[in-house]
Predicted model as a PDB file, atoms N, CA, C, CB and O in Angstrom, pLDDT in the B-factor column:
MODEL        1                                                                  
ATOM      1  N   MET A   1     -29.147  97.155  28.260  1.00 43.00           N  
ATOM      2  CA  MET A   1     -29.985  98.089  28.993  1.00 43.00           C  
ATOM      3  C   MET A   1     -29.495  98.176  30.430  1.00 43.00           C  
ATOM      4  CB  MET A   1     -31.472  97.662  28.941  1.00 43.00           C  
ATOM      5  O   MET A   1     -29.148  97.168  31.046  1.00 43.00           O  
ATOM      6  N   ALA A   2     -29.474  99.370  30.942  1.00 44.00           N  
ATOM      7  CA  ALA A   2     -29.008  99.587  32.314  1.00 44.00           C  
ATOM      8  C   ALA A   2     -29.988  98.993  33.314  1.00 44.00           C  
ATOM      9  CB  ALA A   2     -28.814 101.086  32.589  1.00 44.00           C  
ATOM     10  O   ALA A   2     -31.183  98.862  33.046  1.00 44.00           O  
ATOM     11  N   ALA A   3     -29.452  98.644  34.461  1.00 48.00           N  
ATOM     12  CA  ALA A   3     -30.293  98.090  35.522  1.00 48.00           C  
ATOM     13  C   ALA A   3     -30.189  98.953  36.762  1.00 48.00           C  
ATOM     14  CB  ALA A   3     -29.894  96.636  35.844  1.00 48.00           C  
ATOM     15  O   ALA A   3     -29.377  99.877  36.824  1.00 48.00           O  
ATOM     16  N   GLY A   4     -31.009  98.650  37.740  1.00 51.00           N  
ATOM     17  CA  GLY A   4     -30.934  99.367  39.012  1.00 51.00           C  
ATOM     18  C   GLY A   4     -31.378 100.800  38.899  1.00 51.00           C  
ATOM     19  O   GLY A   4     -32.380 101.109  38.254  1.00 51.00           O  
ATOM     20  N   GLN A   5     -30.622 101.671  39.532  1.00 48.00           N  
ATOM     21  CA  GLN A   5     -30.971 103.091  39.605  1.00 48.00           C  
ATOM     22  C   GLN A   5     -31.141 103.717  38.224  1.00 48.00           C  
ATOM     23  CB  GLN A   5     -29.909 103.848  40.380  1.00 48.00           C  
ATOM     24  O   GLN A   5     -31.962 104.619  38.053  1.00 48.00           O  
ATOM     25  N   TYR A   6     -30.371 103.248  37.232  1.00 46.00           N  
ATOM     26  CA  TYR A   6     -30.407 103.863  35.910  1.00 46.00           C  
ATOM     27  C   TYR A   6     -31.173 103.020  34.902  1.00 46.00           C  
ATOM     28  CB  TYR A   6     -29.003 104.099  35.411  1.00 46.00           C  
ATOM     29  O   TYR A   6     -30.998 103.181  33.694  1.00 46.00           O  
ATOM     30  N   GLY A   7     -32.016 102.129  35.389  1.00 48.00           N  
ATOM     31  CA  GLY A   7     -32.835 101.291  34.529  1.00 48.00           C  
ATOM     32  C   GLY A   7     -33.947 102.098  33.872  1.00 48.00           C  
ATOM     33  O   GLY A   7     -34.010 103.319  34.017  1.00 48.00           O  
ATOM     34  N   PRO A   8     -34.826 101.405  33.147  1.00 49.00           N  
ATOM     35  CA  PRO A   8     -35.883 102.103  32.406  1.00 49.00           C  
ATOM     36  C   PRO A   8     -36.872 102.850  33.304  1.00 49.00           C  
ATOM     37  CB  PRO A   8     -36.636 101.114  31.557  1.00 49.00           C  
ATOM     38  O   PRO A   8     -37.519 103.794  32.850  1.00 49.00           O  
ATOM     39  N   VAL A   9     -36.998 102.443  34.561  1.00 49.00           N  
ATOM     40  CA  VAL A   9     -37.867 103.161  35.499  1.00 49.00           C  
ATOM     41  C   VAL A   9     -36.990 103.657  36.638  1.00 49.00           C  
ATOM     42  CB  VAL A   9     -39.041 102.245  36.035  1.00 49.00           C  
ATOM     43  O   VAL A   9     -36.990 103.086  37.729  1.00 49.00           O  
ATOM     44  N   SER A  10     -36.257 104.702  36.381  1.00 52.00           N  
ATOM     45  CA  SER A  10     -35.370 105.286  37.382  1.00 52.00           C  
ATOM     46  C   SER A  10     -36.017 106.553  37.920  1.00 52.00           C  
ATOM     47  CB  SER A  10     -33.961 105.588  36.785  1.00 52.00           C  
ATOM     48  O   SER A  10     -36.994 107.031  37.344  1.00 52.00           O  
ATOM     49  N   PRO A  11     -35.498 107.110  39.009  1.00 53.00           N  
ATOM     50  CA  PRO A  11     -36.082 108.340  39.552  1.00 53.00           C  
ATOM     51  C   PRO A  11     -36.198 109.460  38.530  1.00 53.00           C  
ATOM     52  CB  PRO A  11     -35.263 108.818  40.712  1.00 53.00           C  
ATOM     53  O   PRO A  11     -37.130 110.263  38.581  1.00 53.00           O  
ATOM     54  N   GLY A  12     -35.263 109.509  37.614  1.00 64.00           N  
ATOM     55  CA  GLY A  12     -35.289 110.561  36.599  1.00 64.00           C  
ATOM     56  C   GLY A  12     -36.287 110.309  35.491  1.00 64.00           C  
ATOM     57  O   GLY A  12     -36.528 111.197  34.674  1.00 64.00           O  
ATOM     58  N   ARG A  13     -36.879 109.117  35.437  1.00 73.00           N  
ATOM     59  CA  ARG A  13     -37.799 108.776  34.359  1.00 73.00           C  
ATOM     60  C   ARG A  13     -39.166 108.343  34.868  1.00 73.00           C  
ATOM     61  CB  ARG A  13     -37.210 107.685  33.512  1.00 73.00           C  
ATOM     62  O   ARG A  13     -39.847 107.559  34.206  1.00 73.00           O  
ATOM     63  N   VAL A  14     -39.570 108.827  36.006  1.00 79.00           N  
ATOM     64  CA  VAL A  14     -40.887 108.499  36.548  1.00 79.00           C  
ATOM     65  C   VAL A  14     -41.975 108.971  35.584  1.00 79.00           C  
ATOM     66  CB  VAL A  14     -41.083 109.138  37.947  1.00 79.00           C  
ATOM     67  O   VAL A  14     -43.062 108.394  35.549  1.00 79.00           O  
ATOM     68  N   ASP A  15     -41.692 110.015  34.805  1.00 78.00           N  
ATOM     69  CA  ASP A  15     -42.675 110.536  33.860  1.00 78.00           C  
ATOM     70  C   ASP A  15     -43.019 109.546  32.756  1.00 78.00           C  
ATOM     71  CB  ASP A  15     -42.167 111.810  33.250  1.00 78.00           C  
ATOM     72  O   ASP A  15     -44.040 109.708  32.089  1.00 78.00           O  
ATOM     73  N   GLN A  16     -42.192 108.523  32.546  1.00 79.00           N  
ATOM     74  CA  GLN A  16     -42.518 107.500  31.549  1.00 79.00           C  
ATOM     75  C   GLN A  16     -43.599 106.565  32.072  1.00 79.00           C  
ATOM     76  CB  GLN A  16     -41.263 106.697  31.166  1.00 79.00           C  
ATOM     77  O   GLN A  16     -44.342 105.981  31.283  1.00 79.00           O  
ATOM     78  N   VAL A  17     -43.699 106.417  33.372  1.00 82.00           N  
ATOM     79  CA  VAL A  17     -44.690 105.533  33.980  1.00 82.00           C  
ATOM     80  C   VAL A  17     -45.959 106.299  34.331  1.00 82.00           C  
ATOM     81  CB  VAL A  17     -44.114 104.863  35.230  1.00 82.00           C  
ATOM     82  O   VAL A  17     -47.066 105.786  34.168  1.00 82.00           O  
ATOM     83  N   VAL A  18     -45.794 107.522  34.813  1.00 86.00           N  
ATOM     84  CA  VAL A  18     -46.922 108.380  35.185  1.00 86.00           C  
ATOM     85  C   VAL A  18     -46.904 109.580  34.233  1.00 86.00           C  
ATOM     86  CB  VAL A  18     -46.837 108.841  36.708  1.00 86.00           C  
ATOM     87  O   VAL A  18     -46.125 110.511  34.433  1.00 86.00           O  
ATOM     88  N   PRO A  19     -47.748 109.566  33.207  1.00 85.00           N  
ATOM     89  CA  PRO A  19     -47.705 110.627  32.192  1.00 85.00           C  
ATOM     90  C   PRO A  19     -48.162 111.985  32.723  1.00 85.00           C  
ATOM     91  CB  PRO A  19     -48.564 110.239  31.011  1.00 85.00           C  
ATOM     92  O   PRO A  19     -48.900 112.077  33.704  1.00 85.00           O  
ATOM     93  N   PHE A  20     -47.696 113.042  32.039  1.00 85.00           N  
ATOM     94  CA  PHE A  20     -48.043 114.412  32.408  1.00 85.00           C  
ATOM     95  C   PHE A  20     -49.557 114.609  32.491  1.00 85.00           C  
ATOM     96  CB  PHE A  20     -47.447 115.393  31.404  1.00 85.00           C  
ATOM     97  O   PHE A  20     -50.055 115.265  33.406  1.00 85.00           O  
ATOM     98  N   ASP A  21     -50.284 114.032  31.527  1.00 88.00           N  
ATOM     99  CA  ASP A  21     -51.737 114.211  31.493  1.00 88.00           C  
ATOM    100  C   ASP A  21     -52.404 113.689  32.760  1.00 88.00           C  
ATOM    101  CB  ASP A  21     -52.324 113.509  30.277  1.00 88.00           C  
ATOM    102  O   ASP A  21     -53.340 114.301  33.274  1.00 88.00           O  
ATOM    103  N   LEU A  22     -51.918 112.557  33.261  1.00 90.00           N  
ATOM    104  CA  LEU A  22     -52.490 111.990  34.482  1.00 90.00           C  
ATOM    105  C   LEU A  22     -52.219 112.889  35.686  1.00 90.00           C  
ATOM    106  CB  LEU A  22     -51.923 110.587  34.735  1.00 90.00           C  
ATOM    107  O   LEU A  22     -53.113 113.141  36.494  1.00 90.00           O  
ATOM    108  N   VAL A  23     -50.987 113.368  35.801  1.00 88.00           N  
ATOM    109  CA  VAL A  23     -50.636 114.259  36.910  1.00 88.00           C  
ATOM    110  C   VAL A  23     -51.463 115.541  36.836  1.00 88.00           C  
ATOM    111  CB  VAL A  23     -49.122 114.591  36.887  1.00 88.00           C  
ATOM    112  O   VAL A  23     -51.987 116.002  37.850  1.00 88.00           O  
ATOM    113  N   ASP A  24     -51.580 116.110  35.651  1.00 88.00           N  
ATOM    114  CA  ASP A  24     -52.365 117.338  35.485  1.00 88.00           C  
ATOM    115  C   ASP A  24     -53.834 117.106  35.822  1.00 88.00           C  
ATOM    116  CB  ASP A  24     -52.236 117.864  34.051  1.00 88.00           C  
ATOM    117  O   ASP A  24     -54.466 117.964  36.439  1.00 88.00           O  
ATOM    118  N   ALA A  25     -54.392 115.948  35.423  1.00 92.00           N  
ATOM    119  CA  ALA A  25     -55.796 115.641  35.717  1.00 92.00           C  
ATOM    120  C   ALA A  25     -56.020 115.507  37.227  1.00 92.00           C  
ATOM    121  CB  ALA A  25     -56.226 114.341  34.998  1.00 92.00           C  
ATOM    122  O   ALA A  25     -57.020 115.994  37.756  1.00 92.00           O  
ATOM    123  N   VAL A  26     -55.088 114.848  37.914  1.00 91.00           N  
ATOM    124  CA  VAL A  26     -55.219 114.693  39.372  1.00 91.00           C  
ATOM    125  C   VAL A  26     -55.097 116.044  40.066  1.00 91.00           C  
ATOM    126  CB  VAL A  26     -54.149 113.718  39.917  1.00 91.00           C  
ATOM    127  O   VAL A  26     -55.853 116.338  40.992  1.00 91.00           O  
ATOM    128  N   LEU A  27     -54.159 116.857  39.629  1.00 90.00           N  
ATOM    129  CA  LEU A  27     -54.005 118.188  40.221  1.00 90.00           C  
ATOM    130  C   LEU A  27     -55.272 119.027  40.015  1.00 90.00           C  
ATOM    131  CB  LEU A  27     -52.784 118.908  39.612  1.00 90.00           C  
ATOM    132  O   LEU A  27     -55.697 119.757  40.909  1.00 90.00           O  
ATOM    133  N   GLU A  28     -55.858 118.911  38.834  1.00 92.00           N  
ATOM    134  CA  GLU A  28     -57.079 119.669  38.559  1.00 92.00           C  
ATOM    135  C   GLU A  28     -58.250 119.142  39.384  1.00 92.00           C  
ATOM    136  CB  GLU A  28     -57.418 119.609  37.064  1.00 92.00           C  
ATOM    137  O   GLU A  28     -59.034 119.921  39.927  1.00 92.00           O  
ATOM    138  N   GLU A  29     -58.366 117.821  39.476  1.00 94.00           N  
ATOM    139  CA  GLU A  29     -59.470 117.222  40.232  1.00 94.00           C  
ATOM    140  C   GLU A  29     -59.400 117.562  41.722  1.00 94.00           C  
ATOM    141  CB  GLU A  29     -59.464 115.709  40.051  1.00 94.00           C  
ATOM    142  O   GLU A  29     -60.425 117.744  42.380  1.00 94.00           O  
ATOM    143  N   THR A  30     -58.186 117.642  42.233  1.00 92.00           N  
ATOM    144  CA  THR A  30     -58.003 117.955  43.655  1.00 92.00           C  
ATOM    145  C   THR A  30     -57.884 119.458  43.904  1.00 92.00           C  
ATOM    146  CB  THR A  30     -56.762 117.248  44.189  1.00 92.00           C  
ATOM    147  O   THR A  30     -57.632 119.890  45.029  1.00 92.00           O  
ATOM    148  N   ARG A  31     -58.062 120.233  42.870  1.00 91.00           N  
ATOM    149  CA  ARG A  31     -57.974 121.703  42.934  1.00 91.00           C  
ATOM    150  C   ARG A  31     -56.642 122.176  43.505  1.00 91.00           C  
ATOM    151  CB  ARG A  31     -59.116 122.262  43.779  1.00 91.00           C  
ATOM    152  O   ARG A  31     -56.589 123.096  44.320  1.00 91.00           O  
ATOM    153  N   CYS A  32     -55.575 121.531  43.062  1.00 87.00           N  
ATOM    154  CA  CYS A  32     -54.230 121.899  43.521  1.00 87.00           C  
ATOM    155  C   CYS A  32     -53.384 122.497  42.401  1.00 87.00           C  
ATOM    156  CB  CYS A  32     -53.523 120.682  44.099  1.00 87.00           C  
ATOM    157  O   CYS A  32     -52.162 122.577  42.521  1.00 87.00           O  
ATOM    158  N   VAL A  33     -54.018 122.910  41.332  1.00 83.00           N  
ATOM    159  CA  VAL A  33     -53.287 123.524  40.220  1.00 83.00           C  
ATOM    160  C   VAL A  33     -52.778 124.879  40.676  1.00 83.00           C  
ATOM    161  CB  VAL A  33     -54.188 123.664  38.946  1.00 83.00           C  
ATOM    162  O   VAL A  33     -53.512 125.655  41.288  1.00 83.00           O  
ATOM    163  N   GLN A  34     -51.521 125.161  40.377  1.00 81.00           N  
ATOM    164  CA  GLN A  34     -50.952 126.440  40.805  1.00 81.00           C  
ATOM    165  C   GLN A  34     -51.641 127.588  40.094  1.00 81.00           C  
ATOM    166  CB  GLN A  34     -49.440 126.481  40.539  1.00 81.00           C  
ATOM    167  O   GLN A  34     -52.035 127.469  38.934  1.00 81.00           O  
ATOM    168  N   ARG A  35     -51.780 128.685  40.790  1.00 81.00           N  
ATOM    169  CA  ARG A  35     -52.450 129.856  40.231  1.00 81.00           C  
ATOM    170  C   ARG A  35     -51.457 130.900  39.726  1.00 81.00           C  
ATOM    171  CB  ARG A  35     -53.362 130.477  41.272  1.00 81.00           C  
ATOM    172  O   ARG A  35     -51.828 131.808  38.983  1.00 81.00           O  
ATOM    173  N   ARG A  36     -50.204 130.768  40.127  1.00 81.00           N  
ATOM    174  CA  ARG A  36     -49.181 131.700  39.658  1.00 81.00           C  
ATOM    175  C   ARG A  36     -47.877 130.931  39.454  1.00 81.00           C  
ATOM    176  CB  ARG A  36     -48.983 132.879  40.668  1.00 81.00           C  
ATOM    177  O   ARG A  36     -47.714 129.821  39.962  1.00 81.00           O  
ATOM    178  N   LEU A  37     -46.970 131.521  38.719  1.00 77.00           N  
ATOM    179  CA  LEU A  37     -45.694 130.882  38.413  1.00 77.00           C  
ATOM    180  C   LEU A  37     -44.823 130.852  39.660  1.00 77.00           C  
ATOM    181  CB  LEU A  37     -44.971 131.618  37.264  1.00 77.00           C  
ATOM    182  O   LEU A  37     -44.622 131.872  40.320  1.00 77.00           O  
ATOM    183  N   ARG A  38     -44.311 129.670  39.969  1.00 76.00           N  
ATOM    184  CA  ARG A  38     -43.466 129.496  41.152  1.00 76.00           C  
ATOM    185  C   ARG A  38     -42.135 128.878  40.739  1.00 76.00           C  
ATOM    186  CB  ARG A  38     -44.172 128.610  42.216  1.00 76.00           C  
ATOM    187  O   ARG A  38     -41.987 128.378  39.625  1.00 76.00           O  
ATOM    188  N   ASP A  39     -41.170 128.921  41.656  1.00 80.00           N  
ATOM    189  CA  ASP A  39     -39.865 128.330  41.363  1.00 80.00           C  
ATOM    190  C   ASP A  39     -39.966 126.821  41.154  1.00 80.00           C  
ATOM    191  CB  ASP A  39     -38.883 128.634  42.492  1.00 80.00           C  
ATOM    192  O   ASP A  39     -39.259 126.261  40.317  1.00 80.00           O  
ATOM    193  N   LEU A  40     -40.842 126.161  41.914  1.00 80.00           N  
ATOM    194  CA  LEU A  40     -41.043 124.724  41.784  1.00 80.00           C  
ATOM    195  C   LEU A  40     -42.500 124.482  41.383  1.00 80.00           C  
ATOM    196  CB  LEU A  40     -40.687 123.975  43.118  1.00 80.00           C  
ATOM    197  O   LEU A  40     -43.391 124.506  42.232  1.00 80.00           O  
ATOM    198  N   PRO A  41     -42.745 124.246  40.072  1.00 84.00           N  
ATOM    199  CA  PRO A  41     -44.122 124.022  39.624  1.00 84.00           C  
ATOM    200  C   PRO A  41     -44.750 122.805  40.310  1.00 84.00           C  
ATOM    201  CB  PRO A  41     -44.157 123.837  38.104  1.00 84.00           C  
ATOM    202  O   PRO A  41     -44.047 121.880  40.718  1.00 84.00           O  
ATOM    203  N   THR A  42     -46.047 122.818  40.428  1.00 87.00           N  
ATOM    204  CA  THR A  42     -46.771 121.754  41.115  1.00 87.00           C  
ATOM    205  C   THR A  42     -46.487 120.394  40.497  1.00 87.00           C  
ATOM    206  CB  THR A  42     -48.262 122.031  41.091  1.00 87.00           C  
ATOM    207  O   THR A  42     -46.274 119.420  41.219  1.00 87.00           O  
ATOM    208  N   ARG A  43     -46.480 120.314  39.178  1.00 86.00           N  
ATOM    209  CA  ARG A  43     -46.231 119.034  38.498  1.00 86.00           C  
ATOM    210  C   ARG A  43     -44.857 118.490  38.874  1.00 86.00           C  
ATOM    211  CB  ARG A  43     -46.337 119.200  36.963  1.00 86.00           C  
ATOM    212  O   ARG A  43     -44.714 117.290  39.108  1.00 86.00           O  
ATOM    213  N   VAL A  44     -43.859 119.342  38.935  1.00 84.00           N  
ATOM    214  CA  VAL A  44     -42.508 118.908  39.306  1.00 84.00           C  
ATOM    215  C   VAL A  44     -42.496 118.394  40.742  1.00 84.00           C  
ATOM    216  CB  VAL A  44     -41.496 120.068  39.142  1.00 84.00           C  
ATOM    217  O   VAL A  44     -41.836 117.400  41.043  1.00 84.00           O  
ATOM    218  N   ALA A  45     -43.217 119.062  41.617  1.00 86.00           N  
ATOM    219  CA  ALA A  45     -43.294 118.619  43.011  1.00 86.00           C  
ATOM    220  C   ALA A  45     -43.922 117.235  43.110  1.00 86.00           C  
ATOM    221  CB  ALA A  45     -44.097 119.620  43.849  1.00 86.00           C  
ATOM    222  O   ALA A  45     -43.483 116.413  43.914  1.00 86.00           O  
ATOM    223  N   VAL A  46     -44.946 116.968  42.301  1.00 87.00           N  
ATOM    224  CA  VAL A  46     -45.584 115.647  42.301  1.00 87.00           C  
ATOM    225  C   VAL A  46     -44.583 114.578  41.868  1.00 87.00           C  
ATOM    226  CB  VAL A  46     -46.821 115.635  41.368  1.00 87.00           C  
ATOM    227  O   VAL A  46     -44.475 113.536  42.514  1.00 87.00           O  
ATOM    228  N   TYR A  47     -43.859 114.823  40.793  1.00 85.00           N  
ATOM    229  CA  TYR A  47     -42.870 113.838  40.331  1.00 85.00           C  
ATOM    230  C   TYR A  47     -41.754 113.644  41.357  1.00 85.00           C  
ATOM    231  CB  TYR A  47     -42.270 114.277  38.985  1.00 85.00           C  
ATOM    232  O   TYR A  47     -41.268 112.528  41.544  1.00 85.00           O  
ATOM    233  N   PHE A  48     -41.354 114.714  42.012  1.00 85.00           N  
ATOM    234  CA  PHE A  48     -40.325 114.617  43.044  1.00 85.00           C  
ATOM    235  C   PHE A  48     -40.798 113.725  44.191  1.00 85.00           C  
ATOM    236  CB  PHE A  48     -39.956 116.018  43.571  1.00 85.00           C  
ATOM    237  O   PHE A  48     -40.061 112.855  44.654  1.00 85.00           O  
ATOM    238  N   LEU A  49     -42.031 113.946  44.645  1.00 87.00           N  
ATOM    239  CA  LEU A  49     -42.580 113.132  45.736  1.00 87.00           C  
ATOM    240  C   LEU A  49     -42.762 111.680  45.318  1.00 87.00           C  
ATOM    241  CB  LEU A  49     -43.915 113.703  46.203  1.00 87.00           C  
ATOM    242  O   LEU A  49     -42.496 110.771  46.104  1.00 87.00           O  
ATOM    243  N   LEU A  50     -43.211 111.453  44.089  1.00 87.00           N  
ATOM    244  CA  LEU A  50     -43.341 110.075  43.596  1.00 87.00           C  
ATOM    245  C   LEU A  50     -41.984 109.376  43.594  1.00 87.00           C  
ATOM    246  CB  LEU A  50     -43.950 110.060  42.174  1.00 87.00           C  
ATOM    247  O   LEU A  50     -41.867 108.234  44.037  1.00 87.00           O  
ATOM    248  N   ALA A  51     -40.965 110.063  43.096  1.00 83.00           N  
ATOM    249  CA  ALA A  51     -39.620 109.472  43.055  1.00 83.00           C  
ATOM    250  C   ALA A  51     -39.100 109.201  44.461  1.00 83.00           C  
ATOM    251  CB  ALA A  51     -38.645 110.398  42.305  1.00 83.00           C  
ATOM    252  O   ALA A  51     -38.454 108.180  44.696  1.00 83.00           O  
ATOM    253  N   MET A  52     -39.374 110.101  45.394  1.00 82.00           N  
ATOM    254  CA  MET A  52     -38.921 109.885  46.774  1.00 82.00           C  
ATOM    255  C   MET A  52     -39.563 108.639  47.371  1.00 82.00           C  
ATOM    256  CB  MET A  52     -39.242 111.110  47.645  1.00 82.00           C  
ATOM    257  O   MET A  52     -38.907 107.883  48.087  1.00 82.00           O  
ATOM    258  N   ARG A  53     -40.845 108.423  47.079  1.00 83.00           N  
ATOM    259  CA  ARG A  53     -41.549 107.265  47.648  1.00 83.00           C  
ATOM    260  C   ARG A  53     -41.197 105.972  46.922  1.00 83.00           C  
ATOM    261  CB  ARG A  53     -43.058 107.487  47.595  1.00 83.00           C  
ATOM    262  O   ARG A  53     -41.121 104.917  47.552  1.00 83.00           O  
ATOM    263  N   LEU A  54     -40.982 106.032  45.610  1.00 80.00           N  
ATOM    264  CA  LEU A  54     -40.674 104.828  44.839  1.00 80.00           C  
ATOM    265  C   LEU A  54     -39.228 104.382  45.000  1.00 80.00           C  
ATOM    266  CB  LEU A  54     -40.967 105.064  43.379  1.00 80.00           C  
ATOM    267  O   LEU A  54     -38.928 103.191  44.904  1.00 80.00           O  
ATOM    268  N   PHE A  55     -38.333 105.330  45.244  1.00 77.00           N  
ATOM    269  CA  PHE A  55     -36.902 105.043  45.324  1.00 77.00           C  
ATOM    270  C   PHE A  55     -36.306 105.644  46.594  1.00 77.00           C  
ATOM    271  CB  PHE A  55     -36.171 105.586  44.082  1.00 77.00           C  
ATOM    272  O   PHE A  55     -35.481 106.553  46.503  1.00 77.00           O  
ATOM    273  N   PRO A  56     -36.695 105.169  47.766  1.00 77.00           N  
ATOM    274  CA  PRO A  56     -36.223 105.781  49.014  1.00 77.00           C  
ATOM    275  C   PRO A  56     -34.721 105.634  49.233  1.00 77.00           C  
ATOM    276  CB  PRO A  56     -36.952 105.176  50.180  1.00 77.00           C  
ATOM    277  O   PRO A  56     -34.123 106.415  49.974  1.00 77.00           O  
ATOM    278  N   GLU A  57     -34.109 104.641  48.595  1.00 75.00           N  
ATOM    279  CA  GLU A  57     -32.678 104.412  48.805  1.00 75.00           C  
ATOM    280  C   GLU A  57     -31.793 105.325  47.956  1.00 75.00           C  
ATOM    281  CB  GLU A  57     -32.345 102.973  48.505  1.00 75.00           C  
ATOM    282  O   GLU A  57     -30.588 105.400  48.194  1.00 75.00           O  
ATOM    283  N   VAL A  58     -32.355 106.006  46.991  1.00 72.00           N  
ATOM    284  CA  VAL A  58     -31.567 106.847  46.095  1.00 72.00           C  
ATOM    285  C   VAL A  58     -31.524 108.269  46.641  1.00 72.00           C  
ATOM    286  CB  VAL A  58     -32.152 106.829  44.660  1.00 72.00           C  
ATOM    287  O   VAL A  58     -32.549 108.947  46.708  1.00 72.00           O  
ATOM    288  N   GLY A  59     -30.364 108.705  47.018  1.00 63.00           N  
ATOM    289  CA  GLY A  59     -30.176 110.083  47.428  1.00 63.00           C  
ATOM    290  C   GLY A  59     -30.805 110.465  48.745  1.00 63.00           C  
ATOM    291  O   GLY A  59     -30.994 111.649  49.026  1.00 63.00           O  
ATOM    292  N   SER A  60     -31.124 109.494  49.542  1.00 58.00           N  
ATOM    293  CA  SER A  60     -31.706 109.852  50.833  1.00 58.00           C  
ATOM    294  C   SER A  60     -30.614 110.278  51.793  1.00 58.00           C  
ATOM    295  CB  SER A  60     -32.506 108.677  51.420  1.00 58.00           C  
ATOM    296  O   SER A  60     -29.494 109.768  51.753  1.00 58.00           O  
ATOM    297  N   VAL A  61     -30.949 111.198  52.633  1.00 59.00           N  
ATOM    298  CA  VAL A  61     -30.001 111.684  53.627  1.00 59.00           C  
ATOM    299  C   VAL A  61     -30.548 111.285  54.988  1.00 59.00           C  
ATOM    300  CB  VAL A  61     -29.782 113.245  53.521  1.00 59.00           C  
ATOM    301  O   VAL A  61     -31.657 111.668  55.360  1.00 59.00           O  
ATOM    302  N   SER A  62     -29.777 110.526  55.710  1.00 60.00           N  
ATOM    303  CA  SER A  62     -30.245 110.101  57.025  1.00 60.00           C  
ATOM    304  C   SER A  62     -29.871 111.155  58.071  1.00 60.00           C  
ATOM    305  CB  SER A  62     -29.647 108.717  57.402  1.00 60.00           C  
ATOM    306  O   SER A  62     -28.922 111.920  57.896  1.00 60.00           O  
ATOM    307  N   ALA A  63     -30.620 111.171  59.127  1.00 54.00           N  
ATOM    308  CA  ALA A  63     -30.350 112.122  60.203  1.00 54.00           C  
ATOM    309  C   ALA A  63     -29.101 111.695  60.953  1.00 54.00           C  
ATOM    310  CB  ALA A  63     -31.556 112.228  61.169  1.00 54.00           C  
ATOM    311  O   ALA A  63     -28.799 110.505  61.040  1.00 54.00           O  
ATOM    312  N   PRO A  64     -28.379 112.657  61.489  1.00 53.00           N  
ATOM    313  CA  PRO A  64     -27.187 112.310  62.263  1.00 53.00           C  
ATOM    314  C   PRO A  64     -27.568 111.509  63.515  1.00 53.00           C  
ATOM    315  CB  PRO A  64     -26.412 113.588  62.660  1.00 53.00           C  
ATOM    316  O   PRO A  64     -28.688 111.645  64.007  1.00 53.00           O  
ATOM    317  N   PRO A  65     -26.674 110.692  64.030  1.00 55.00           N  
ATOM    318  CA  PRO A  65     -27.007 109.819  65.154  1.00 55.00           C  
ATOM    319  C   PRO A  65     -27.191 110.533  66.481  1.00 55.00           C  
ATOM    320  CB  PRO A  65     -25.955 108.800  65.307  1.00 55.00           C  
ATOM    321  O   PRO A  65     -27.656 109.905  67.432  1.00 55.00           O  
ATOM    322  N   TRP A  66     -26.852 111.809  66.598  1.00 56.00           N  
ATOM    323  CA  TRP A  66     -26.978 112.495  67.882  1.00 56.00           C  
ATOM    324  C   TRP A  66     -28.338 113.045  68.127  1.00 56.00           C  
ATOM    325  CB  TRP A  66     -26.000 113.587  67.975  1.00 56.00           C  
ATOM    326  O   TRP A  66     -28.582 113.647  69.172  1.00 56.00           O  
TER     327      TRP A  66                                                      
ENDMDL                                                                          
END                                                                             
């Protein structure tokens, strides 16, 4: 089994830990369900933000030193 970034809980597999039903329930409870089709669906944005917070070292871009 792979370890690190490509392990069982990698940024690409956050949906295995946080199921779609849970994300949809939270979006509905907070009244943040999208009302129209967008390029980036709300559920995808939630998973993206979760991955950014859980794995800050993966794919982060630091600001230039100037």
